[in-house]
Structure formats: C-alpha cells, structure tokens
C-alpha positions, 0 to 999 in steps of 0.5 A: 527324258531319262529322268522323267522315267526315273522319277515316274517310277519312284513315285509308282513304287512309293505309291505302291509302298503306301498302299501295302501300308493302307492295306496292312492297316486295314487288315490289322484294324479288321483282324482286332475288330473280329478279335475283340467281337469273339473274345467278348461272346466267349466271355459272354458264353462263359459268364452265363448269368451275364448273357442271360440278363443281357438277352433278357434286357434286350428282349424286354426293350424290343417288346415295349418299344 
C-alpha cells in the first residue's frame, strides 16, 4: 500500500511540474505577442507617414467594400 501512495504522489508532483511549465509557456507567448503589438504601434506612431497611409488605405477599403 505504501508503494501505491508513493507512485500516486510522484505522478501528482510530475503533473504539477508540467502544469507550471505549460503556464510559463503561455505567459511567455502572451507577453511576446503584447510586446510585438506594442512595438508595431510605436513604430507606426514614430513613422507617421506609414501610419497615415495605412489608415487611409484601410478607410478606402472600408468605404468601397
């Protein structure tokens, strides 16, 4: 009976480690996506000509759809 409890606890600890690794992976991916979006927005704000032409093309597409 002691062996069954030991293996159950070992599996439980291993599953907890895997859950923590998965949560860390998701947090890294979400943080990377947020960073990429912010860097694109800051680039477009710095380069106002690119931003304004992109907004104009988006407006033209929406009006002619």
